[in-house]
mmCIF file as Biopython writes it, N, C-alpha, C and O atoms, coordinates in Angstrom:
data_model
#
loop_
_atom_site.group_PDB
_atom_site.id
_atom_site.type_symbol
_atom_site.label_atom_id
_atom_site.label_alt_id
_atom_site.label_comp_id
_atom_site.label_asym_id
_atom_site.label_entity_id
_atom_site.label_seq_id
_atom_site.pdbx_PDB_ins_code
_atom_site.Cartn_x
_atom_site.Cartn_y
_atom_site.Cartn_z
_atom_site.occupancy
_atom_site.B_iso_or_equiv
_atom_site.auth_seq_id
_atom_site.auth_asym_id
_atom_site.pdbx_PDB_model_num
ATOM 1   N N  . MET A ? 1  ? 0.903  -1.104  0.101  1.0 0.0 1  A 1 
ATOM 2   C CA . MET A ? 1  ? 0.035  -0.012  0.026  1.0 0.0 1  A 1 
ATOM 3   C C  . MET A ? 1  ? 0.768  1.211   -0.022 1.0 0.0 1  A 1 
ATOM 4   O O  . MET A ? 1  ? 1.698  1.308   0.777  1.0 0.0 1  A 1 
ATOM 5   N N  . ARG A ? 2  ? 0.518  2.266   -0.877 1.0 0.0 2  A 1 
ATOM 6   C CA . ARG A ? 2  ? 1.239  3.442   -0.959 1.0 0.0 2  A 1 
ATOM 7   C C  . ARG A ? 2  ? 0.762  4.315   0.049  1.0 0.0 2  A 1 
ATOM 8   O O  . ARG A ? 2  ? -0.457 4.377   0.209  1.0 0.0 2  A 1 
ATOM 9   N N  . THR A ? 3  ? 1.577  5.059   0.815  1.0 0.0 3  A 1 
ATOM 10  C CA . THR A ? 3  ? 1.204  6.093   1.779  1.0 0.0 3  A 1 
ATOM 11  C C  . THR A ? 3  ? 2.130  7.172   1.846  1.0 0.0 3  A 1 
ATOM 12  O O  . THR A ? 3  ? 3.325  6.919   1.692  1.0 0.0 3  A 1 
ATOM 13  N N  . THR A ? 4  ? 1.724  8.417   2.068  1.0 0.0 4  A 1 
ATOM 14  C CA . THR A ? 4  ? 2.570  9.546   2.046  1.0 0.0 4  A 1 
ATOM 15  C C  . THR A ? 4  ? 2.586  9.687   3.747  1.0 0.0 4  A 1 
ATOM 16  O O  . THR A ? 4  ? 1.576  9.550   4.437  1.0 0.0 4  A 1 
ATOM 17  N N  . LEU A ? 5  ? 3.702  9.934   4.178  1.0 0.0 5  A 1 
ATOM 18  C CA . LEU A ? 5  ? 3.980  10.187  5.671  1.0 0.0 5  A 1 
ATOM 19  C C  . LEU A ? 5  ? 4.962  11.390  5.831  1.0 0.0 5  A 1 
ATOM 20  O O  . LEU A ? 5  ? 5.913  11.659  5.096  1.0 0.0 5  A 1 
ATOM 21  N N  . ALA A ? 6  ? 4.491  12.129  7.060  1.0 0.0 6  A 1 
ATOM 22  C CA . ALA A ? 6  ? 5.372  13.104  7.415  1.0 0.0 6  A 1 
ATOM 23  C C  . ALA A ? 6  ? 6.086  12.526  8.678  1.0 0.0 6  A 1 
ATOM 24  O O  . ALA A ? 6  ? 5.496  12.223  9.715  1.0 0.0 6  A 1 
ATOM 25  N N  . LEU A ? 7  ? 7.484  12.405  8.452  1.0 0.0 7  A 1 
ATOM 26  C CA . LEU A ? 7  ? 8.225  11.872  9.362  1.0 0.0 7  A 1 
ATOM 27  C C  . LEU A ? 7  ? 9.244  12.818  9.948  1.0 0.0 7  A 1 
ATOM 28  O O  . LEU A ? 7  ? 9.705  13.674  9.193  1.0 0.0 7  A 1 
ATOM 29  N N  . ASP A ? 8  ? 9.665  12.768  11.240 1.0 0.0 8  A 1 
ATOM 30  C CA . ASP A ? 8  ? 10.480 13.826  11.792 1.0 0.0 8  A 1 
ATOM 31  C C  . ASP A ? 8  ? 11.669 13.439  11.552 1.0 0.0 8  A 1 
ATOM 32  O O  . ASP A ? 8  ? 12.018 12.302  11.868 1.0 0.0 8  A 1 
ATOM 33  N N  . ASP A ? 9  ? 12.499 14.298  10.958 1.0 0.0 9  A 1 
ATOM 34  C CA . ASP A ? 9  ? 13.917 14.210  10.414 1.0 0.0 9  A 1 
ATOM 35  C C  . ASP A ? 9  ? 14.900 13.645  11.351 1.0 0.0 9  A 1 
ATOM 36  O O  . ASP A ? 9  ? 15.763 12.804  11.100 1.0 0.0 9  A 1 
ATOM 37  N N  . ASP A ? 10 ? 14.653 14.207  12.429 1.0 0.0 10 A 1 
ATOM 38  C CA . ASP A ? 10 ? 15.852 13.767  13.527 1.0 0.0 10 A 1 
ATOM 39  C C  . ASP A ? 10 ? 15.438 12.247  14.003 1.0 0.0 10 A 1 
ATOM 40  O O  . ASP A ? 10 ? 16.339 11.444  14.250 1.0 0.0 10 A 1 
ATOM 41  N N  . LEU A ? 11 ? 14.097 11.881  14.123 1.0 0.0 11 A 1 
ATOM 42  C CA . LEU A ? 11 ? 13.787 10.357  14.371 1.0 0.0 11 A 1 
ATOM 43  C C  . LEU A ? 11 ? 14.365 9.526   13.355 1.0 0.0 11 A 1 
ATOM 44  O O  . LEU A ? 11 ? 15.089 8.578   13.658 1.0 0.0 11 A 1 
ATOM 45  N N  . VAL A ? 12 ? 14.058 9.858   12.026 1.0 0.0 12 A 1 
ATOM 46  C CA . VAL A ? 12 ? 14.701 9.143   11.138 1.0 0.0 12 A 1 
ATOM 47  C C  . VAL A ? 12 ? 16.068 8.875   10.842 1.0 0.0 12 A 1 
ATOM 48  O O  . VAL A ? 12 ? 16.511 7.864   10.296 1.0 0.0 12 A 1 
ATOM 49  N N  . ALA A ? 13 ? 16.805 10.039  11.322 1.0 0.0 13 A 1 
ATOM 50  C CA . ALA A ? 13 ? 18.391 9.845   11.149 1.0 0.0 13 A 1 
ATOM 51  C C  . ALA A ? 13 ? 18.756 8.998   12.372 1.0 0.0 13 A 1 
ATOM 52  O O  . ALA A ? 13 ? 19.605 8.124   12.198 1.0 0.0 13 A 1 
ATOM 53  N N  . GLN A ? 14 ? 18.244 9.144   13.532 1.0 0.0 14 A 1 
ATOM 54  C CA . GLN A ? 14 ? 18.648 8.453   14.676 1.0 0.0 14 A 1 
ATOM 55  C C  . GLN A ? 14 ? 18.304 6.866   14.510 1.0 0.0 14 A 1 
ATOM 56  O O  . GLN A ? 14 ? 19.053 5.986   14.935 1.0 0.0 14 A 1 
ATOM 57  N N  . ALA A ? 15 ? 17.082 6.620   13.841 1.0 0.0 15 A 1 
ATOM 58  C CA . ALA A ? 15 ? 16.630 5.186   13.707 1.0 0.0 15 A 1 
ATOM 59  C C  . ALA A ? 15 ? 17.722 4.550   12.459 1.0 0.0 15 A 1 
ATOM 60  O O  . ALA A ? 15 ? 18.122 3.386   12.450 1.0 0.0 15 A 1 
ATOM 61  N N  . GLN A ? 16 ? 18.017 5.402   11.630 1.0 0.0 16 A 1 
ATOM 62  C CA . GLN A ? 16 ? 19.059 4.992   10.376 1.0 0.0 16 A 1 
ATOM 63  C C  . GLN A ? 16 ? 20.320 4.736   11.121 1.0 0.0 16 A 1 
ATOM 64  O O  . GLN A ? 16 ? 20.829 3.627   10.959 1.0 0.0 16 A 1 
ATOM 65  N N  . ARG A ? 17 ? 20.856 5.516   11.846 1.0 0.0 17 A 1 
ATOM 66  C CA . ARG A ? 17 ? 22.141 5.273   12.612 1.0 0.0 17 A 1 
ATOM 67  C C  . ARG A ? 17 ? 22.127 3.986   13.368 1.0 0.0 17 A 1 
ATOM 68  O O  . ARG A ? 17 ? 22.904 3.060   13.134 1.0 0.0 17 A 1 
ATOM 69  N N  . LEU A ? 18 ? 21.016 3.977   14.468 1.0 0.0 18 A 1 
ATOM 70  C CA . LEU A ? 18 ? 21.017 2.839   14.996 1.0 0.0 18 A 1 
ATOM 71  C C  . LEU A ? 18 ? 20.810 1.448   14.249 1.0 0.0 18 A 1 
ATOM 72  O O  . LEU A ? 18 ? 21.252 0.442   14.804 1.0 0.0 18 A 1 
ATOM 73  N N  . THR A ? 19 ? 20.205 1.341   13.102 1.0 0.0 19 A 1 
ATOM 74  C CA . THR A ? 19 ? 19.708 0.054   12.534 1.0 0.0 19 A 1 
ATOM 75  C C  . THR A ? 19 ? 20.494 -0.187  11.262 1.0 0.0 19 A 1 
ATOM 76  O O  . THR A ? 19 ? 20.512 -1.241  10.625 1.0 0.0 19 A 1 
ATOM 77  N N  . GLY A ? 20 ? 21.153 0.955   10.975 1.0 0.0 20 A 1 
ATOM 78  C CA . GLY A ? 20 ? 21.978 0.761   9.695  1.0 0.0 20 A 1 
ATOM 79  C C  . GLY A ? 20 ? 21.118 0.613   8.281  1.0 0.0 20 A 1 
ATOM 80  O O  . GLY A ? 20 ? 21.581 0.257   7.198  1.0 0.0 20 A 1 
ATOM 81  N N  . THR A ? 21 ? 19.976 0.917   8.526  1.0 0.0 21 A 1 
ATOM 82  C CA . THR A ? 21 ? 18.964 0.901   7.374  1.0 0.0 21 A 1 
ATOM 83  C C  . THR A ? 21 ? 18.732 2.359   6.978  1.0 0.0 21 A 1 
ATOM 84  O O  . THR A ? 21 ? 18.257 3.271   7.655  1.0 0.0 21 A 1 
ATOM 85  N N  . MET A ? 22 ? 19.195 2.361   5.672  1.0 0.0 22 A 1 
ATOM 86  C CA . MET A ? 22 ? 19.195 3.748   5.097  1.0 0.0 22 A 1 
ATOM 87  C C  . MET A ? 22 ? 17.977 4.047   4.423  1.0 0.0 22 A 1 
ATOM 88  O O  . MET A ? 22 ? 17.482 5.174   4.421  1.0 0.0 22 A 1 
ATOM 89  N N  . GLU A ? 23 ? 17.445 2.977   3.805  1.0 0.0 23 A 1 
ATOM 90  C CA . GLU A ? 23 ? 16.012 3.188   2.737  1.0 0.0 23 A 1 
ATOM 91  C C  . GLU A ? 23 ? 14.900 3.364   3.964  1.0 0.0 23 A 1 
ATOM 92  O O  . GLU A ? 23 ? 14.694 2.590   4.898  1.0 0.0 23 A 1 
ATOM 93  N N  . LYS A ? 24 ? 14.305 4.519   3.688  1.0 0.0 24 A 1 
ATOM 94  C CA . LYS A ? 24 ? 13.200 4.962   4.507  1.0 0.0 24 A 1 
ATOM 95  C C  . LYS A ? 24 ? 12.155 3.798   4.510  1.0 0.0 24 A 1 
ATOM 96  O O  . LYS A ? 24 ? 11.750 3.310   5.565  1.0 0.0 24 A 1 
ATOM 97  N N  . THR A ? 25 ? 11.764 3.404   3.353  1.0 0.0 25 A 1 
ATOM 98  C CA . THR A ? 25 ? 10.366 2.381   3.351  1.0 0.0 25 A 1 
ATOM 99  C C  . THR A ? 25 ? 10.850 1.194   4.235  1.0 0.0 25 A 1 
ATOM 100 O O  . THR A ? 25 ? 10.031 0.684   4.999  1.0 0.0 25 A 1 
ATOM 101 N N  . ALA A ? 26 ? 12.227 0.681   4.181  1.0 0.0 26 A 1 
ATOM 102 C CA . ALA A ? 26 ? 12.623 -0.367  4.894  1.0 0.0 26 A 1 
ATOM 103 C C  . ALA A ? 26 ? 12.598 -0.329  6.256  1.0 0.0 26 A 1 
ATOM 104 O O  . ALA A ? 26 ? 12.451 -1.281  7.022  1.0 0.0 26 A 1 
ATOM 105 N N  . LEU A ? 27 ? 12.783 1.074   6.570  1.0 0.0 27 A 1 
ATOM 106 C CA . LEU A ? 27 ? 13.115 1.625   7.942  1.0 0.0 27 A 1 
ATOM 107 C C  . LEU A ? 27 ? 11.652 1.583   8.587  1.0 0.0 27 A 1 
ATOM 108 O O  . LEU A ? 27 ? 11.522 1.156   9.734  1.0 0.0 27 A 1 
ATOM 109 N N  . VAL A ? 28 ? 10.539 2.033   7.838  1.0 0.0 28 A 1 
ATOM 110 C CA . VAL A ? 28 ? 9.307  2.059   8.537  1.0 0.0 28 A 1 
ATOM 111 C C  . VAL A ? 28 ? 8.788  0.757   8.590  1.0 0.0 28 A 1 
ATOM 112 O O  . VAL A ? 28 ? 8.082  0.431   9.544  1.0 0.0 28 A 1 
ATOM 113 N N  . ARG A ? 29 ? 9.076  -0.111  7.590  1.0 0.0 29 A 1 
ATOM 114 C CA . ARG A ? 29 ? 8.669  -1.372  7.765  1.0 0.0 29 A 1 
ATOM 115 C C  . ARG A ? 29 ? 9.086  -2.176  8.907  1.0 0.0 29 A 1 
ATOM 116 O O  . ARG A ? 29 ? 8.307  -2.908  9.518  1.0 0.0 29 A 1 
ATOM 117 N N  . GLU A ? 30 ? 10.514 -2.013  9.236  1.0 0.0 30 A 1 
ATOM 118 C CA . GLU A ? 30 ? 11.131 -2.696  10.343 1.0 0.0 30 A 1 
ATOM 119 C C  . GLU A ? 30 ? 10.751 -1.803  11.673 1.0 0.0 30 A 1 
ATOM 120 O O  . GLU A ? 30 ? 10.934 -2.317  12.777 1.0 0.0 30 A 1 
ATOM 121 N N  . ALA A ? 31 ? 10.270 -0.589  11.583 1.0 0.0 31 A 1 
ATOM 122 C CA . ALA A ? 31 ? 9.807  0.045   12.834 1.0 0.0 31 A 1 
ATOM 123 C C  . ALA A ? 31 ? 8.323  -0.537  13.164 1.0 0.0 31 A 1 
ATOM 124 O O  . ALA A ? 31 ? 8.070  -0.719  14.355 1.0 0.0 31 A 1 
ATOM 125 N N  . LEU A ? 32 ? 7.465  -0.798  12.335 1.0 0.0 32 A 1 
ATOM 126 C CA . LEU A ? 32 ? 6.134  -1.503  12.367 1.0 0.0 32 A 1 
ATOM 127 C C  . LEU A ? 32 ? 6.132  -2.642  12.842 1.0 0.0 32 A 1 
ATOM 128 O O  . LEU A ? 32 ? 5.245  -2.907  13.654 1.0 0.0 32 A 1 
ATOM 129 N N  . ARG A ? 33 ? 7.002  -3.542  12.528 1.0 0.0 33 A 1 
ATOM 130 C CA . ARG A ? 33 ? 7.338  -4.946  12.742 1.0 0.0 33 A 1 
ATOM 131 C C  . ARG A ? 33 ? 7.725  -4.879  14.315 1.0 0.0 33 A 1 
ATOM 132 O O  . ARG A ? 33 ? 7.084  -5.516  15.151 1.0 0.0 33 A 1 
ATOM 133 N N  . ALA A ? 34 ? 8.848  -4.038  14.653 1.0 0.0 34 A 1 
ATOM 134 C CA . ALA A ? 34 ? 9.149  -3.774  16.160 1.0 0.0 34 A 1 
ATOM 135 C C  . ALA A ? 34 ? 8.168  -3.481  16.915 1.0 0.0 34 A 1 
ATOM 136 O O  . ALA A ? 34 ? 8.136  -4.078  17.991 1.0 0.0 34 A 1 
ATOM 137 N N  . LEU A ? 35 ? 7.162  -2.577  16.643 1.0 0.0 35 A 1 
ATOM 138 C CA . LEU A ? 35 ? 6.114  -2.049  17.394 1.0 0.0 35 A 1 
ATOM 139 C C  . LEU A ? 35 ? 5.069  -3.265  17.483 1.0 0.0 35 A 1 
ATOM 140 O O  . LEU A ? 35 ? 4.598  -3.522  18.591 1.0 0.0 35 A 1 
ATOM 141 N N  . ILE A ? 36 ? 4.697  -4.000  16.403 1.0 0.0 36 A 1 
ATOM 142 C CA . ILE A ? 36 ? 3.919  -4.983  16.646 1.0 0.0 36 A 1 
ATOM 143 C C  . ILE A ? 36 ? 4.358  -6.162  17.631 1.0 0.0 36 A 1 
ATOM 144 O O  . ILE A ? 36 ? 3.645  -6.711  18.472 1.0 0.0 36 A 1 
ATOM 145 N N  . GLU A ? 37 ? 5.650  -6.415  17.341 1.0 0.0 37 A 1 
ATOM 146 C CA . GLU A ? 37 ? 6.225  -7.537  18.412 1.0 0.0 37 A 1 
ATOM 147 C C  . GLU A ? 37 ? 6.168  -7.088  19.924 1.0 0.0 37 A 1 
ATOM 148 O O  . GLU A ? 37 ? 5.942  -7.865  20.851 1.0 0.0 37 A 1 
ATOM 149 N N  . ARG A ? 38 ? 6.408  -5.689  20.058 1.0 0.0 38 A 1 
ATOM 150 C CA . ARG A ? 38 ? 6.527  -5.269  21.427 1.0 0.0 38 A 1 
ATOM 151 C C  . ARG A ? 38 ? 5.131  -5.203  22.123 1.0 0.0 38 A 1 
ATOM 152 O O  . ARG A ? 38 ? 4.957  -5.627  23.266 1.0 0.0 38 A 1 
ATOM 153 N N  . GLU A ? 39 ? 4.089  -4.611  21.312 1.0 0.0 39 A 1 
ATOM 154 C CA . GLU A ? 39 ? 2.672  -4.571  21.877 1.0 0.0 39 A 1 
ATOM 155 C C  . GLU A ? 39 ? 2.077  -6.140  21.996 1.0 0.0 39 A 1 
ATOM 156 O O  . GLU A ? 39 ? 1.272  -6.452  22.873 1.0 0.0 39 A 1 
ATOM 157 N N  . SER A ? 40 ? 2.545  -7.006  21.071 1.0 0.0 40 A 1 
ATOM 158 C CA . SER A ? 40 ? 1.980  -8.317  21.334 1.0 0.0 40 A 1 
ATOM 159 C C  . SER A ? 40 ? 2.814  -8.942  22.389 1.0 0.0 40 A 1 
ATOM 160 O O  . SER A ? 40 ? 2.296  -9.874  23.006 1.0 0.0 40 A 1 
ATOM 161 N N  . ALA A ? 41 ? 3.983  -8.593  22.689 1.0 0.0 41 A 1 
ATOM 162 C CA . ALA A ? 41 ? 4.696  -9.222  24.024 1.0 0.0 41 A 1 
ATOM 163 C C  . ALA A ? 41 ? 3.808  -8.350  25.268 1.0 0.0 41 A 1 
ATOM 164 O O  . ALA A ? 41 ? 3.497  -8.932  26.307 1.0 0.0 41 A 1 
ATOM 165 N N  . ARG A ? 42 ? 3.532  -7.231  25.082 1.0 0.0 42 A 1 
ATOM 166 C CA . ARG A ? 42 ? 2.929  -6.505  26.350 1.0 0.0 42 A 1 
ATOM 167 C C  . ARG A ? 42 ? 1.731  -7.173  26.695 1.0 0.0 42 A 1 
ATOM 168 O O  . ARG A ? 42 ? 1.547  -7.550  27.853 1.0 0.0 42 A 1 
ATOM 169 N N  . ARG A ? 43 ? 0.748  -7.386  25.635 1.0 0.0 43 A 1 
ATOM 170 C CA . ARG A ? 43 ? -0.552 -7.880  25.692 1.0 0.0 43 A 1 
ATOM 171 C C  . ARG A ? 43 ? -0.447 -9.363  26.313 1.0 0.0 43 A 1 
ATOM 172 O O  . ARG A ? 43 ? -1.180 -9.704  27.241 1.0 0.0 43 A 1 
ATOM 173 N N  . LEU A ? 44 ? 0.498  -10.210 25.751 1.0 0.0 44 A 1 
ATOM 174 C CA . LEU A ? 44 ? 0.860  -11.485 26.466 1.0 0.0 44 A 1 
ATOM 175 C C  . LEU A ? 44 ? 1.177  -11.451 27.807 1.0 0.0 44 A 1 
ATOM 176 O O  . LEU A ? 44 ? 0.573  -12.249 28.524 1.0 0.0 44 A 1 
ATOM 177 N N  . ALA A ? 45 ? 2.002  -10.697 28.322 1.0 0.0 45 A 1 
ATOM 178 C CA . ALA A ? 45 ? 2.434  -10.423 29.632 1.0 0.0 45 A 1 
ATOM 179 C C  . ALA A ? 45 ? 1.212  -9.849  30.476 1.0 0.0 45 A 1 
ATOM 180 O O  . ALA A ? 45 ? 1.195  -10.133 31.674 1.0 0.0 45 A 1 
ATOM 181 N N  . ARG A ? 46 ? 0.198  -9.075  29.958 1.0 0.0 46 A 1 
ATOM 182 C CA . ARG A ? 46 ? -0.737 -8.622  30.721 1.0 0.0 46 A 1 
ATOM 183 C C  . ARG A ? 46 ? -1.682 -9.988  31.091 1.0 0.0 46 A 1 
ATOM 184 O O  . ARG A ? 46 ? -2.339 -9.955  32.131 1.0 0.0 46 A 1 
ATOM 185 N N  . LEU A ? 47 ? -1.729 -11.050 30.317 1.0 0.0 47 A 1 
ATOM 186 C CA . LEU A ? 47 ? -2.505 -12.039 30.748 1.0 0.0 47 A 1 
ATOM 187 C C  . LEU A ? 47 ? -1.992 -12.584 31.683 1.0 0.0 47 A 1 
ATOM 188 O O  . LEU A ? 47 ? -2.808 -13.245 32.326 1.0 0.0 47 A 1 
ATOM 189 N N  . GLY A ? 48 ? -0.626 -12.621 32.199 1.0 0.0 48 A 1 
ATOM 190 C CA . GLY A ? 48 ? -0.112 -13.277 33.244 1.0 0.0 48 A 1 
ATOM 191 C C  . GLY A ? 48 ? -0.708 -14.146 34.211 1.0 0.0 48 A 1 
ATOM 192 O O  . GLY A ? 48 ? -0.835 -13.839 35.397 1.0 0.0 48 A 1 
ATOM 193 N N  . GLY A ? 49 ? -1.108 -15.335 33.659 1.0 0.0 49 A 1 
ATOM 194 C CA . GLY A ? 49 ? -1.766 -16.399 34.320 1.0 0.0 49 A 1 
ATOM 195 C C  . GLY A ? 49 ? -3.100 -16.197 34.616 1.0 0.0 49 A 1 
ATOM 196 O O  . GLY A ? 49 ? -3.525 -16.693 35.659 1.0 0.0 49 A 1 
ATOM 197 N N  . THR A ? 50 ? -3.930 -15.494 33.822 1.0 0.0 50 A 1 
ATOM 198 C CA . THR A ? 50 ? -5.472 -15.200 33.991 1.0 0.0 50 A 1 
ATOM 199 C C  . THR A ? 50 ? -6.070 -16.239 33.450 1.0 0.0 50 A 1 
ATOM 200 O O  . THR A ? 50 ? -7.230 -15.949 33.160 1.0 0.0 50 A 1 
ATOM 201 N N  . GLU A ? 51 ? -5.792 -17.310 33.190 1.0 0.0 51 A 1 
ATOM 202 C CA . GLU A ? 51 ? -6.623 -18.400 32.479 1.0 0.0 51 A 1 
ATOM 203 C C  . GLU A ? 51 ? -6.485 -19.581 33.341 1.0 0.0 51 A 1 
ATOM 204 O O  . GLU A ? 51 ? -5.615 -20.396 33.034 1.0 0.0 51 A 1 
ATOM 205 N N  . PRO A ? 52 ? -7.226 -19.795 34.390 1.0 0.0 52 A 1 
ATOM 206 C CA . PRO A ? 52 ? -6.747 -20.882 35.381 1.0 0.0 52 A 1 
ATOM 207 C C  . PRO A ? 52 ? -7.343 -22.184 34.924 1.0 0.0 52 A 1 
ATOM 208 O O  . PRO A ? 52 ? -6.823 -23.246 35.266 1.0 0.0 52 A 1 
ATOM 209 N N  . ASP A ? 53 ? -8.488 -22.141 34.111 1.0 0.0 53 A 1 
ATOM 210 C CA . ASP A ? 53 ? -8.957 -23.259 33.666 1.0 0.0 53 A 1 
ATOM 211 C C  . ASP A ? 53 ? -8.293 -23.877 32.715 1.0 0.0 53 A 1 
ATOM 212 O O  . ASP A ? 53 ? -8.659 -24.995 32.351 1.0 0.0 53 A 1 
ATOM 213 N N  . LEU A ? 54 ? -7.084 -23.185 32.091 1.0 0.0 54 A 1 
ATOM 214 C CA . LEU A ? 54 ? -6.483 -23.748 30.826 1.0 0.0 54 A 1 
ATOM 215 C C  . LEU A ? 54 ? -5.626 -24.937 31.260 1.0 0.0 54 A 1 
ATOM 216 O O  . LEU A ? 54 ? -4.962 -24.932 32.297 1.0 0.0 54 A 1 
ATOM 217 N N  . ALA A ? 55 ? -5.691 -26.090 30.287 1.0 0.0 55 A 1 
ATOM 218 C CA . ALA A ? 55 ? -5.147 -27.341 30.431 1.0 0.0 55 A 1 
ATOM 219 C C  . ALA A ? 55 ? -3.543 -27.033 30.038 1.0 0.0 55 A 1 
ATOM 220 O O  . ALA A ? 55 ? -3.143 -26.204 29.221 1.0 0.0 55 A 1 
ATOM 221 N N  . ALA A ? 56 ? -2.731 -27.964 30.876 1.0 0.0 56 A 1 
ATOM 222 C CA . ALA A ? 56 ? -1.497 -27.619 30.492 1.0 0.0 56 A 1 
ATOM 223 C C  . ALA A ? 56 ? -1.011 -28.401 29.249 1.0 0.0 56 A 1 
ATOM 224 O O  . ALA A ? 56 ? -1.269 -29.597 29.113 1.0 0.0 56 A 1 
ATOM 225 N N  . PRO A ? 57 ? -0.289 -27.679 28.333 1.0 0.0 57 A 1 
ATOM 226 C CA . PRO A ? 57 ? 0.003  -28.276 27.139 1.0 0.0 57 A 1 
ATOM 227 C C  . PRO A ? 57 ? 0.924  -29.545 27.192 1.0 0.0 57 A 1 
ATOM 228 O O  . PRO A ? 57 ? 1.820  -29.601 28.035 1.0 0.0 57 A 1 
ATOM 229 N N  . PRO A ? 58 ? 0.722  -30.517 26.342 1.0 0.0 58 A 1 
ATOM 230 C CA . PRO A ? 58 ? 1.601  -31.680 26.490 1.0 0.0 58 A 1 
ATOM 231 C C  . PRO A ? 58 ? 2.869  -31.463 26.324 1.0 0.0 58 A 1 
ATOM 232 O O  . PRO A ? 58 ? 3.226  -30.666 25.456 1.0 0.0 58 A 1 
ATOM 233 N N  . ARG A ? 59 ? 3.809  -32.138 27.133 1.0 0.0 59 A 1 
ATOM 234 C CA . ARG A ? 59 ? 5.233  -32.034 27.110 1.0 0.0 59 A 1 
ATOM 235 C C  . ARG A ? 59 ? 5.878  -32.936 25.930 1.0 0.0 59 A 1 
ATOM 236 O O  . ARG A ? 59 ? 5.404  -34.001 25.534 1.0 0.0 59 A 1 
ATOM 237 N N  . ARG A ? 60 ? 7.074  -32.296 25.432 1.0 0.0 60 A 1 
ATOM 238 C CA . ARG A ? 60 ? 7.755  -32.972 24.281 1.0 0.0 60 A 1 
ATOM 239 C C  . ARG A ? 60 ? 8.561  -34.325 24.804 1.0 0.0 60 A 1 
ATOM 240 O O  . ARG A ? 60 ? 8.795  -35.229 24.002 1.0 0.0 60 A 1 
ATOM 241 N N  . ARG A ? 61 ? 8.991  -34.419 26.256 1.0 0.0 61 A 1 
ATOM 242 C CA . ARG A ? 61 ? 9.828  -35.210 26.474 1.0 0.0 61 A 1 
ATOM 243 C C  . ARG A ? 61 ? 8.993  -36.128 27.330 1.0 0.0 61 A 1 
ATOM 244 O O  . ARG A ? 61 ? 8.089  -35.614 27.988 1.0 0.0 61 A 1 
ATOM 245 N N  . PRO A ? 62 ? 9.185  -37.377 27.395 1.0 0.0 62 A 1 
ATOM 246 C CA . PRO A ? 62 ? 8.242  -38.550 28.251 1.0 0.0 62 A 1 
ATOM 247 C C  . PRO A ? 62 ? 8.875  -38.351 29.699 1.0 0.0 62 A 1 
ATOM 248 O O  . PRO A ? 62 ? 9.967  -37.881 30.017 1.0 0.0 62 A 1 
ATOM 249 N N  . PRO A ? 63 ? 7.851  -38.856 30.465 1.0 0.0 63 A 1 
ATOM 250 C CA . PRO A ? 63 ? 8.253  -38.664 31.969 1.0 0.0 63 A 1 
ATOM 251 C C  . PRO A ? 63 ? 9.666  -39.333 32.302 1.0 0.0 63 A 1 
ATOM 252 O O  . PRO A ? 63 ? 10.067 -40.309 31.668 1.0 0.0 63 A 1 
ATOM 253 N N  . THR A ? 64 ? 10.372 -38.762 33.309 1.0 0.0 64 A 1 
ATOM 254 C CA . THR A ? 64 ? 11.818 -39.376 33.476 1.0 0.0 64 A 1 
ATOM 255 C C  . THR A ? 64 ? 11.571 -40.872 34.202 1.0 0.0 64 A 1 
ATOM 256 O O  . THR A ? 64 ? 10.574 -41.159 34.866 1.0 0.0 64 A 1 
ATOM 257 N N  . ASP A ? 65 ? 12.457 -41.563 33.985 1.0 0.0 65 A 1 
ATOM 258 C CA . ASP A ? 65 ? 12.636 -42.735 34.359 1.0 0.0 65 A 1 
ATOM 259 C C  . ASP A ? 65 ? 13.160 -42.710 35.929 1.0 0.0 65 A 1 
ATOM 260 O O  . ASP A ? 65 ? 14.256 -42.181 36.113 1.0 0.0 65 A 1 
ATOM 261 N N  . ASP A ? 66 ? 12.494 -43.215 37.008 1.0 0.0 66 A 1 
ATOM 262 C CA . ASP A ? 66 ? 12.891 -43.229 38.325 1.0 0.0 66 A 1 
ATOM 263 C C  . ASP A ? 66 ? 13.992 -44.004 38.673 1.0 0.0 66 A 1 
ATOM 264 O O  . ASP A ? 66 ? 14.484 -43.898 39.797 1.0 0.0 66 A 1 
ATOM 265 N N  . SER A ? 67 ? 14.502 -44.885 37.721 1.0 0.0 67 A 1 
ATOM 266 C CA . SER A ? 67 ? 15.605 -45.725 37.863 1.0 0.0 67 A 1 
ATOM 267 C C  . SER A ? 67 ? 16.858 -44.929 37.721 1.0 0.0 67 A 1 
ATOM 268 O O  . SER A ? 67 ? 17.917 -45.510 37.956 1.0 0.0 67 A 1 
ATOM 269 N N  . ARG A ? 68 ? 16.877 -43.571 37.337 1.0 0.0 68 A 1 
ATOM 270 C CA . ARG A ? 68 ? 18.069 -42.828 37.199 1.0 0.0 68 A 1 
ATOM 271 C C  . ARG A ? 68 ? 18.183 -41.712 38.619 1.0 0.0 68 A 1 
ATOM 272 O O  . ARG A ? 68 ? 17.674 -40.597 38.728 1.0 0.0 68 A 1 
ATOM 273 N N  . PRO A ? 69 ? 18.840 -42.294 39.383 1.0 0.0 69 A 1 
ATOM 274 C CA . PRO A ? 69 ? 18.823 -41.369 40.672 1.0 0.0 69 A 1 
ATOM 275 C C  . PRO A ? 69 ? 19.340 -39.905 40.354 1.0 0.0 69 A 1 
ATOM 276 O O  . PRO A ? 69 ? 18.818 -38.971 40.963 1.0 0.0 69 A 1 
ATOM 277 N N  . HIS A ? 70 ? 20.287 -39.675 39.478 1.0 0.0 70 A 1 
ATOM 278 C CA . HIS A ? 70 ? 20.604 -38.142 39.302 1.0 0.0 70 A 1 
ATOM 279 C C  . HIS A ? 70 ? 19.511 -37.405 39.020 1.0 0.0 70 A 1 
ATOM 280 O O  . HIS A ? 70 ? 19.545 -36.226 39.375 1.0 0.0 70 A 1 
ATOM 281 N N  . LEU A ? 71 ? 18.377 -37.880 38.369 1.0 0.0 71 A 1 
ATOM 282 C CA . LEU A ? 71 ? 17.312 -37.121 37.895 1.0 0.0 71 A 1 
ATOM 283 C C  . LEU A ? 71 ? 16.124 -36.652 38.930 1.0 0.0 71 A 1 
ATOM 284 O O  . LEU A ? 71 ? 15.236 -35.823 38.736 1.0 0.0 71 A 1 
ATOM 285 N N  . ARG A ? 72 ? 16.418 -37.515 40.181 1.0 0.0 72 A 1 
ATOM 286 C CA . ARG A ? 72 ? 15.373 -37.337 41.224 1.0 0.0 72 A 1 
ATOM 287 C C  . ARG A ? 72 ? 15.707 -36.165 41.966 1.0 0.0 72 A 1 
ATOM 288 O O  . ARG A ? 72 ? 16.871 -35.797 42.127 1.0 0.0 72 A 1 
ATOM 289 N N  . ALA A ? 73 ? 14.567 -35.488 42.486 1.0 0.0 73 A 1 
ATOM 290 C CA . ALA A ? 73 ? 14.551 -34.022 43.090 1.0 0.0 73 A 1 
ATOM 291 C C  . ALA A ? 73 ? 14.805 -34.349 44.408 1.0 0.0 73 A 1 
ATOM 292 O O  . ALA A ? 73 ? 14.879 -33.464 45.260 1.0 0.0 73 A 1 
#
């Protein structure tokens, strides 16, 4: 989608220095992805164990064998 943006020159210059990305389109794309990632993580953190009825997901490893004493708690 084509869009015309009014960008703060100082913010663009600082972002270019920090990321090494000189193309403004790539810079805005990277910034949007970072914003989405940050907000997604923030929303996930806000859930913070608020789903008490949620079943535990299956484990990838089978239960440990009790015959191996070094694995006992």
